[in-house]
N, C-alpha and C positions, 0 to 999 in steps of 0.2 A: 200464641203458638197453637196452631190447629192440631198438632200431633197429640197433645195431651188429652183433649176430649175424645179424639179418634181412638187412642190407645185405651183410654178408660172404658169406653163403651164397647170397643171391639173385644177386649179381654173379658169383660163381664159377659158379653154375648157368647163368646167361645166357651167360657167356663160353664155357663148355664146349659148351653146346647150339648156339650160333651158329657156333662153329668147326667142330664136327662137321657141321652142316647145310651150311656153305659148302663144305667138302671133298667132301661127298656130291654137292652140286649141281654142282661143277666136274667131277667125274670119272664121273658116271653120268647117265643119263636124257636125254631130249630137251629142248632149249631152244626149238626151233621145230619144229612138226609141220605138214606139208602133206598133207592128205588127197588121195587120187587114186583112180581106179577100180581100179588094180592093187594098192593097199595104201598105207599111209601112208609118206611120205618124211619124214625128220627130220634135224635137225642138232643137234650139241652144240657145245661150245667148240672141238673139234679136228677133227671129221670130220662128213661128211654121209652118210646111208645111204638107199638105196632098194632095196627087194626083197632085203634081206639082203646087199647089196653096198655096202660103205663105201669112201669115198675121203677123202683128207685135204683139209681146207679150205685153199685157197691164198689166204691173206689177207696183206696187207702187214705190214711190221715194226711199224707203229703199233698194229695189232691185238694183236700178240704182247706189246708193251710195256704198252699201256694196259689192255687187257682181261685177258689171261692174267697178266701181271706184277702188276697191282694186286690181282687176286683172290687170287693166291698170297701176295702180301705181307699182305693182310688176314687170310687164314687162318693164316699163319705167325705174325704178330704176335699174333693172338688166342690161339694155342696158347702162345706165350711169356708172354702176360699170365696165362693160366690157371696156369702153373707159378709165375710170380712172385707171383701173388695168393695161391696156396696157401702159398708160402714166407712171405709177408707175414703171413698168418693165423697161422702157427706162431710167428714171432718178431715180435711186434707193434710193438716199439719201434725197428725199423730205419729210420733216416732215409734211408739210401741207397736202400732198396727203395721208400720213399715217393716219393722224387724220380724214380725210374725209372718208377713208375706214373703220376706226374703228366705225364711227358713222352710216354709211350706209350699212354695211355688212349684217345686219339682216333685213333691210327693205323689200327686196323682199320675204324673208322667211315669215315674219309676214303678209305682205299684201296678199300673195297667200294663206296662211293658213286661214285668215279671209274671203276672198272672196269665197274660196271653201267650207269652213265650213258652211257659211250662205246659199250658194246655195244648198248644200247637205242636211242640217238640216232643213231649213225653207221652201224652195221652191220645193224640190223633195224628201221629207222624205219617201213617200210610194212607190217609184219606185224601183222595184227589180233590183238586180245587173245585171241580164242578159238583162235588157232593157236600161242599160247605154250605151251611145255611146263612140266611141274611143276618142273623144275630152275630155270627162269627165275624163277618166283615164289618158290621156296625161297631163291634167292640174294638177291632183293630183301628178303625177310623177315629174312635175316641182317643186312642193313644196319640194319634197325629194332632188332633185338635187340642188336647191337653198340652202337648209339646209347643205348639204355636202360641197358646195362651201363656205358658210359662215364659217364653221369650218376650212376649208382649208385656208381661208384668215387669220383667227386668228393664225393658226400655222405658216403661211408664215411670218406674222409680228413678231412673237416671234423669228423665225430663223433669220430674218433681224436684230433684236435688238441684238441677240447673236453675229452675225457676226460683227456688228458695235463695240460692246464691245471688241471683240477679236482683231479687227484692231486697236482700240485705245490703247490696252494694249500690243502691240507688243514690245518685248525687243530685241535689237540687239544681234546677236549670240556671245557667249562667255562671256556675261555679266550676272552676277547673277541678279535675279529679284529685282528691286528697287535700284540697285547700279549705274544705268546709269544716268548721268547728263551732262549738257552742260559743266560744269567745267572739268569733267573727259575727255570729248571729246577734249576740248581746250588744256589740259595738254599733251595729246598724240601727237597732231599735231603741 
């Protein structure tokens, strides 16, 4: 079945790409850009800068927990899923890893969604789209990539279960289904 390697490497690639993109978006680049006659002013997640003078953003604890915390959780769990997914690809039959992936497949999706929704809705609701920086759009695209990877992980696990059932129900050639037994095998030999 060509779907299994495609899903395996596709999900692994999406998880790796979205984790790297989210980390890049969190620690580099402007999230909001304000043009002015003296030069652009911008802010990222932790600081705001104007004319090469940067100051720390003084935001409440809700910002630190919901925006920073959930984005870090999404990136961290995405990285953990990359490692677990590679391990799962190496030892395909591990039920424990399969359960771990079932539980954690949606965590980066939900964490990125919460962090970006709170940032967009509460802290920058009046910012026009043309004043959003590339890191802002990159972080939102990570949500989409994490979502596609989570769906791919679910499909991958379904295909793995189907393959396991097919391997368990293999009937030797020439024998009708259900008529194969150890007694029949002993009587022939």
